[in-house]
N, C-alpha and C positions, 0 to 999 in steps of 0.2 A: 455518491449517496445512494444510487440505485443498487450498486453492488453490495453495499453494507446494509441494505434493507431499511433505510431511513425513508419511509414512505411519505410522511408529511413534509419533511424538509424538501424532498425531491419534488413533491407537488408544487410547493411555493416557488422553488427555483425555476421549474419548468414553466409555470404560469408567467412569471415575470420575464423569463427569457423569450418566450413566444410572443408576449405582448410587445416587447422592445423590437423583436424581429419583424413583426407585422408592420409597425410604424416605420421602421428603417427601410424595409423593402418597398413599401408603398412610396416613400420619398424617392428612392432610386428609380422606380418604374415610372413615376410621374415626369421625370426629366432624364430620359436616356441620352439626350444630346450632350450632357455634361459628364465627361469621364471622371472628373474630380469627385463627383457624388458617389459613383460606383467605387472609386478608389478609397474614399473615406469610409464607406460601408465595410469594405473588405478589411481595411486597417482596424476598424472598430471591432469587427468580429474576431480577428486574430488577437487583438489586445485583450478582449474579454476572455478568450480561451486561455491565453497566457496567465492572466490575473487569476482566473479560476483554478488553474493547475497549481499556481504558486500558493494560493490560500489553502488549498486542500493539503498541500505538502507541509505547510506551516502548522495547520491545525492538528494533523496526524490523528484523525478520528478513527476509532475502530481497533480491532485486534488483529494480530498476525501470528502465524506459527513459523518459528525458525526451526528448520531441520538441519541438524549437525551430523555429518558423517565423519567419524573419527576412529583411528586405531587406538586412541587414548580416551575413548568415550567415557569410561568410568571416572577418570580424573576430571574431565570436563564437566560431567554431570554433577559430581560432588561440588565443584567450584560454583556452578550455576545455582545449585540448591542452597549452598551457603550464602549466596547473594540474594536469596529470596525468590528465585524463579521456580516455577513448577515444571518438572522435567519427567518425561516418560522415555524409557530406554527400550530398544529392540536390538537383538543381535542379528548380524547379517554377514554375508560373505561377499567381499568385494573382489576386484580384479587381482589384488595383491594379497589377499588373505582376509582374516576376520576383521570386521568393523562393527562399531556400535553406532546405531542411529538414534539420535536424540530428538524428540519433539518437545519444543519449548513454546508454550502459549504466552504471548506478551501483548501489552498495549503497543501500538505502532511506535510511539515515542521511545520505547525501551528496546526495540529490535537491535539498534546499533550497539547497545551495551552487551547483548548476548554475543554479537559478532566479535566484539573486541575481547571479551572474556574467553570465548572459545579459542580464538587465535592466540591468546596469551599462553594457553596450555599446549595447543597443537597448531603450529603455524601452517601445517599442510591439510588441515581439516577442510572438508567441502561443505558449503553452506547454501541452503535454499530458503528464501523467505517468501511466504505466500499470505495473502489476505484471507481472513476468516469471515465468512458471511454471517453465519449464525453461531452464537456462542453456545457450546454444549458443555454444561457444567461438569459432568462426571467423567469426561474423557481425559483431561490432563490434570 
């Protein structure tokens, strides 16, 4: 949420997380003679991290840019545009000759669709997926 600029959601989560942490750590520090308490705290912390990562992956909040490097970039771009994606093309020179670099801005949940459609046209294309922090309307 921090990376995506969701300030209020980040505030609420951070507040709740630190409140839980204070109570849990105080319980552990009150009885250092019981290793089971420390183990339970560590297990709870790890479980919370795992659950948080899983939820974030399921919710797929935010936008991403998929960068497609392809020798068949024009065909890939046409296919993606026909599927409703916004695509910006750049010409470039790769190790083995001319390539087309495509920037495709998508919702996170649609990134795999771009990957599959790109690979359907050019199985050797190179793909990079990055999170977008701030949405810039006129860029793509």
